[in-house]
N, C-alpha and C positions, 0 to 999 in steps of 0.2 A: 348347420342341423338346426330347427328351430327359433326357425325366425320366424316365418309365415310371411315367406314371399309366392309372391302368386306366382300364374300365368306359366307359360309355356314354355319348356327348356328351348336355347335361343342356337340358329344353325351357327352360329361365331363361335361358337365353342369350339369349333372346329380348327379357329387359327391363333388358338392357345398349345404349340403345336410341344411344348415344354413340360402345361399341367401333368402330374403327375395322379391328383386329390382330387376326386368330384365330392362333397356332399353337401347334401341340402335335403337331409333327411326329412321327418318329418315337417313340410311344411304344408302349400297348397297349390302346385302343381302338377299342374294337366295335361294329357293334348300329348304324339309317341314320343320317345327315344330320340331324335334330328339322327339322320347320316354320318351328319361330321363329327358327331361322340366316338362312333367309329372310324377315325382320323382320325386321332391322338393316341399316337405309338408308344407312348411312353405312360400312359397312365393306366396308375398300380392300382389301382383305385378305386370305382362305383360306388355307393353311398347314396342313392335316393329315393329308399323307403320310406313306407308310410307318407303317399300325395297319394292323385286321382291319378297318375297318370296312364297311357292307354295307347292301344295299339302291340302288332308286333315287337320285338329280339332278329335283329336283326340278322344275314346268316356272315355278313359282316363283323361282326362281333368277335368272330374269329382273327380282325390284321389286331388285336387289341394281343397282343404275346408277352405282353408286361403283367400284362391285370392279374393281379396274383383276389379279390377283394371283387362281390358282385352282387351285396346289395340294393336285389329289391321288391325286397318280399309289400303286403301291403299295398297293393296298385290292384292298378283296370288292367291287367296286363290278357292277355289273350292269344286266341293261337300254338302253335308246337316252341315246341324247345330245341334251336337246334339244334343240331349236329359237331355243326366247328366250338361250340359252347366245351365241351366234353377237350379238342384240338387244340386244348391254354396250354400248355404247361406252366405255366406258372402258378395257376387257378389255386389255391387252399383252401378258400371260406364264398360257398356259392349262396343263398339267402334266397327263395323266392318262396315263397307259403304266402301262401292266402289272399293269388291271383285266376285266374278266369285260364288256366296253358290245358292242351286236350292232346291225346295220343299216346 
């Protein structure tokens, strides 16, 4: 967090199959969340709030069975919130405000 990282989230993140936490809040990231993120089945915490990330949240989020912390607030996400998010049993914290979701 607060590292002044810029650019898009790399698709190669999907290669880090043991990754448990990803925190890149308050940076200059933009673009969508690559589908490869949803292959990180051991991910317990995703904190990417306060960037300029865009696109939608994929229904593939349901694959993240270990996810307990989902922080994507203060970005530019659009579309609907996938119902698959509610099916993640370990989820304890969801921070999604200040985006452009509908529905």
